[in-house]
N, C-alpha and C positions, 0 to 999 in steps of 0.2 A: 544473067545467070548468077546465082550466088555461089560463093566458094566456101569450103568448109574444111576443118581439120577434125580428125577423129578425137573423141573425148579423151582417149588415153594417150594421145600424141602430145609431146611437149610443145609449148609455144615456141615459135621461131626465135632465134637469137636476136634478130633485129628488133622484135617486139619486146623481148625481155629487157633490152637495154634502155628503153625510153622511160620517160617520167610522166606519161599520160595515164590517166585512169583507165582501167578495164572494168567496166561495170556491166557484166553479162548476166543473163537470166538462164536458169536451168528449169526446164519444164519436165516434170517427171510424174509417173502414174503410180509407182509403188517403190518399196524400199530398194529393190534391185536397181532400178533406174536412178534412184537418188544416189546410191553408193557408186554406181558406175560413173556418174558425172562428177561427184565431189572428191572421191579418193585420189584420183590422179592429180587433181588440182592441189589438194593438201600435201601430198607427197612431194610435189614440185617445190612448194614453199619450205617444207622440212629439209629437203636435200640442199636447198639454197642457203640454209641456215638463217632464214628470214623470220620475222614475226609472223605467226600463223594463228588465225583466230577462227573459232566456230561459235556462231550465235544462233542456236537452233533449239527447238523444244526438246524436252528430256529424251523422248523416244528416239529421235533422230541423232541426238548427241551420243546416246548409248550405242547405237548401231555403228557410228563412226569410231567410237572408242574400241569396240570389239574388233572391228575390221583393221584398224591401225595397229593394234597390239601395243608393243613397246614404244612405237613411234608416237602414240597418243600423248606421251609425256612432253613432247615438243610442241604441243598445241595448247593454246589457252582456250578453254571452254567457258562460255559466258551464257548466263540465263537471259533469254530475250526480255524477260520482265525487268531486267536491270538496265536495258538499253532503250527499248521501245515503249517508254512511258508516255511520250507524246512526240509528234514529229519534230517540233522545234528543239526539244531536248536531245532527241536522237541526232539531229544535225550538229548541235553543239558538242555532243560526245565525240562524234566522228572528227570534228574540227580539232578537238583536243588531241585525239590520237594522231592526226596528220601532223600537228605541230611537234609532237613528241618524236615521231619517226623522222621528220626532216625529209631528206632525199632517199631514205631507205625504203624499199618496197615492203608491202605487207600483203599476205595472202589471207583472204577472208571467205568464209562460207556462212551465209546468213539465211535464216528461214523463219517466217512468222506469218500466221494467217491474219493479215490486216483486215480482211473482210469482216472479221468479228468485232471490230471497233466501231463505235458510233462515229459518224463523219469519216468513213473509211477512205473517201476520196482524198482526204488530206494526206494520207499515207502514200497514195499514188503521186500526189504533188511532190512529196519528199523524194520518191524514187526518181522523178524527173529532174528536180533541182540538183540532186546528187551529181548528175553528169556535168553540170555547170560549176557547182561550188568546188568540186574536186577534180576539175579537168586536168590540172597539172600535178596531181598527187598520185604517186605510184601504188594506188590500191589495186590489187588483183582480186576482184570480188565476184562471187557468184551469188545472186539472189535466187533462192530456190522456191518454186511454186508447185504445189501438188494439184495437178489438173483433175484428179479424182475428187477433190474437195471444193476447189474454187469454181465459180460459175463461168460460163463462156464469156459473159460481159467483163468479168474481172480479168480473165486471161487476155482479152482484147486490149485492156488498159496496160497490162504488163508488156505487151508487144509494142506499145507506143513509148515506153519509157526505158528500154534497154537496147543499145545499139547492136548487140549480138545476142543470139539465143542458141543455147545447147538443147537440142531436142532429138531424142534418139541417140545416135552415135557420132554426131557431127556438130561442131560449132560453126554457125553460119551468120553472115551479115544479115541484118534484119531490115527488110525494106519498109516495114511498118513503123519503124522508129521515127519519132518526131523530136525536133530540137526543143529544149525546155522553154524558150521564149514563146514559141507558138503553142505548145501544149498547155502551159500554165496560163497563157493569155486566153485561150478558149475556156479553161476552167473559170477564170474570173469573169467571163461574160455570161456564165450560166447563173440565172437567178437562184437565190436561196429559197427553199420551201417557205411558204407563208407562215407567219406565227399564228398559233391557234387563237380563235376568238376568246377563249377562256383565259388568255394570258393576262396577268396583272400588269398594270402600267402606271407610269407617272411621268410628268414633265420635269426635266432637269433645269434648274435655275442656277446661274453662276454663283450665287451667294448661298446656296443651300445644298452643298455636297454632303453635309451631314445627313440630310433627309434621304439621299441616295443610299448611303451606307445602312441606314435603318431599314430601308425598303429591302435591300439585298439580304440582310440578316434575317428578316422575317420570312422571306421566300426560301432561304436556304434551310432554315429550321424545319419547314414543312416538307422538304425533300430529303432530310436526313444527311445533309452534307456535313462532313467531319470538320472539326475545329480548324485543323491545319489547312484543309482545302478552302474553308470559308475565309480564312485570313488572306490566302492568295487571291481569292476571287474579289475580295474587297479592294485590294491594291489594284488589281487589273481593271475593275469597273471604274474606279476613281481615275485611273490614268486615261482610259478611253473617253470617259465623260469630259475630262479636262481638255483633251484633244478636240473633241466635238465642239465644245464651247469656244475654244481658241481658233480653230480652223474652219468650223462649219457655220451654218446659219440656223437660226431658230426657226421652228421649235426643235429642241433636242428631247427625245423621248426614250425612256428606259422601259423595256418589257421583260418579263420573266415568266417562265413556265417549266414544269417538270418534264424531263425527257432523258432517261438514262442518267439521272442526276438532275442538274439544274442548268437551264440555258438563260443567259442574260443577253439582251440585244439592245444596243444603243443606235438610234437613227437620228440623222439631222438632214438639213436641206442643202448642205454644202457638198463639195467634191474634193476630198483630201486623201484620195487613194495614194498610199506610199509608192514611190517609184521602184520598179523592178522587183528584186527579191530582198529588199532591205530588211523586212521583218523576219527573214529566215536566217540570215547570216549573222553570226555573233559579232557585235561591234568591238572595236579595239578598246574602247573605253566608254564610261558612262556619259561622257559629254558628246559623243558622236551622234550625228543625226540618225534617228531610227532606234535609238536604244530603248525608248519607252515602249514602242510597239513590240520590239523583240522581247523585252521583259514580260510583256503581257502573254506572249506565246509560250514563254517558259513557265508561267504561273497557271495557265489553264490547260485543260486536256486538248482542246482544239480552239482555234481562232479563225474565223472566216470573215473576210472583208469584201464587200461589194459596193461599187459606186456607179452612178449614172445620172441621167437627167433629173431624177426625182430625189437625189441626195445620196448619202453614204450610210451603209449599215455595217456595223461590227457585231458579230455574234460570238459569244463566249460560252463554251460548254465546260462545266465542272462535273465530273462523275461523282456520284455519292460514295 
């Protein structure tokens, strides 16, 4: 049997005093349910004199401002577009916030329709890894999901990435929650969709990385990729190609095709899957293991890695 507390009931003192993350999901159908779930949470943070953040689309932010009245001045409202630019950058931003806060708790309400992003599953991965990366950080967060907008499949994924769910008027333990190691492991065993037969391709030779850059520039121009995004993509493709040459086995192949921007895919016959979540956690310095692949994640909109008996594939997406 699950136990629950009412949405407007303060969290027990024993839970308030700990330093573990509280990464809950709020499932709501309309503005009334959204406000019923988020307002008590925000007021708890305001009354505690703690850092309190709202990262929601404009309509939801305005509803919260109107309902909080003068208390809204104690809340920092942030545009999701400034945080959710890509999953790895979002993780880096939250890591920076955690370092700034130290042992002090922060109350957070966050909402964004990640189903609208290409490779939306990578945002689900972010939600899962959040539980592990910030396990000992006193974030008091509600991730808010509109069940009138999201598909049933999307909601099923939400249930696997949040230990507790507020639905209706009670916060309950979530029996469908899965630990990040198991959830992400299953994601990494799912094959990527096949590249289209129309994809342009070339073989990468160790002494001809300049040809790789020329190839990427040509493909990016056809897709309307901006100059800044192209610069980032060239750095990312060069890093992945170098890793494939160094750690993989020939042949190393680069494919590219238009898809909500440009996708570049590097494949080889080796098996160099990074361990654990190394490509998601910001390294302490540029000399740390994994810095290169983490940097690739910061430069591209999404990065997906798959490895198996037939080799390793790294797929980079840059939106136009």
